[in-house]
C-alpha positions in Angstrom: -11.5 12.2 11.9 -7.8 12.9 12.5 -5.8 15.4 10.5 -2.1 15.9 10.7 -0.3 19.0 9.3 3.3 19.5 8.3 4.8 22.7 7.0 7.7 23.0 4.7 9.7 26.0 3.6 11.4 24.6 0.5 10.6 22.1 -2.2 13.5 20.0 -0.8 11.8 19.8 2.6 8.6 18.7 0.9 10.5 16.0 -0.9 12.3 14.9 2.3 9.0 14.6 4.2 7.6 12.4 1.4 10.8 10.3 1.4 10.4 9.7 5.2 6.7 8.8 4.7 7.8 6.1 2.1 9.6 4.2 4.9 6.3 3.5 6.5 4.5 2.2 3.4 3.7 -1.3 2.4 2.2 -3.0 -0.7 -1.4 -2.0 -1.4 -1.0 1.4 0.3 -2.8 4.2 -1.5 -2.0 7.9 -1.2 -4.2 10.5 -2.8 -2.8 14.0 -3.6 -4.7 17.2 -4.0 -3.5 20.7 -4.6 -3.5 23.5 -7.1 -1.2 23.5 -10.1 2.3 24.1 -8.8 1.5 23.3 -5.2 4.1 20.5 -5.1 2.3 17.3 -5.8 5.0 16.1 -8.2 7.8 17.2 -5.9 6.1 15.2 -3.1 5.7 12.2 -5.4 9.4 12.3 -6.4 10.4 12.2 -2.8 8.1 9.3 -2.1 9.5 7.4 -5.1 13.1 8.1 -4.0 12.1 6.7 -0.5 10.8 3.5 -2.3 14.1 3.1 -4.1 12.9 4.2 -7.5 16.0 5.2 -9.5 14.3 6.4 -12.7 13.3 10.0 -13.2 9.7 10.5 -12.0 7.6 13.1 -13.7 3.9 13.7 -13.9 2.0 11.2 -16.1 -0.6 13.8 -17.1 -1.0 12.5 -20.7 -0.3 8.8 -20.0 -2.4 8.7 -16.8 -0.4 5.9 -15.1 3.3 5.3 -14.9 4.8 2.3 -13.3 8.2 2.3 -11.6 10.3 -0.5 -10.1 11.5 0.4 -6.6 14.0 -1.6 -4.6 11.4 -2.2 -1.9 8.3 -2.6 -4.1 6.6 -1.3 -7.3 5.4 2.3 -7.4 2.4 3.4 -9.4 1.9 7.1 -10.2 -1.4 8.2 -11.5 -2.5 11.7 -12.7 -6.2 11.5 -13.4 -6.6 15.3 -14.2 -7.5 14.6 -17.9 -10.2 12.1 -16.9 -12.5 14.8 -15.6 -15.2 14.2 -18.2 -14.6 10.4 -18.5 -16.6 7.9 -16.5 -15.2 4.7 -17.8 -13.5 2.1 -15.6 -9.8 2.0 -16.4 -8.9 -0.8 -14.1 -7.6 1.3 -11.3 -8.5 -1.4 -8.7 -5.8 -3.6 -10.2 -3.3 -1.1 -9.0 -5.0 -0.4 -5.7 -5.0 -4.1 -4.9 -1.6 -4.7 -6.5 1.8 -5.4 -4.8 3.0 -1.8 -4.8 2.3 1.7 -3.5 -0.1 3.9 -5.5 -0.2 7.7 -5.6 -3.1 9.4 -7.3 -2.9 13.1 -8.2 -6.3 14.9 -8.5 -8.0 11.9 -6.8 -11.3 13.7 -6.3 -12.0 13.1 -10.0 -12.2 9.3 -9.5 -13.5 9.5 -5.9 -16.1 6.8 -6.6 -13.4 4.3 -7.7 -11.2 4.8 -4.7 -11.0 2.4 -1.9 -12.3 3.7 1.4 -9.0 3.3 3.2 -6.2 5.5 2.1 -4.0 8.4 3.1 -5.5 11.6 1.7 -2.9 14.4 1.3 -3.6 18.0 0.3 -0.8 20.5 -0.4 -1.4 24.2 -0.1 0.8 27.1 -1.2 1.7 29.5 1.6 4.1 31.7 -0.3 6.6 31.2 -3.0 8.2 28.1 -1.5 6.3 27.5 1.7 3.7 24.7 1.8 1.2 23.3 4.2 0.9 19.5 3.8 -2.3 18.2 5.4 -2.6 14.4 5.9 -6.0 12.9 6.5 -5.7 9.2 7.3 -8.8 7.1 6.3 -8.5 3.8 8.1 -6.6 2.5 11.1 -3.4 1.6 9.3 -3.0 5.2 8.0 -3.8 6.7 11.4 -1.0 4.6 12.9 1.4 5.7 10.1 0.6 9.4 10.8 0.9 8.9 14.5 4.3 7.4 14.1 5.6 10.1 11.7 4.3 12.9 13.9 5.4 11.4 17.3 
């Protein structure tokens, strides 16, 4: 299983990397994000949204679970499933995963059994006050190709 690592020194670099990634994405793409509180998941997501042409302010949907944004290239769905840790109900996530936009799921391990097998799993780790290690694990040929292009 391939793994790709990108290191950033500032939140801006994390955001720029995500914005670059957005240029490779297409409808139905799924990105899962893991990382401790304050690791940079929302910073990453804001960069991704900017890369998809979302002009609205993007913030974590912790209490609403799902936020939908209109991008210039396609819709963007941002999920934060942190509060679902004790919930086992089906909230219709597959409608987003099979929809016509890009979906990002923060704390994705909580709904692992509802996730499609093919996705780009990203984990962000703190390596100091502003330094981050971004690990990308592509699950499926499409995501391997995306990572190979970005890191070539």
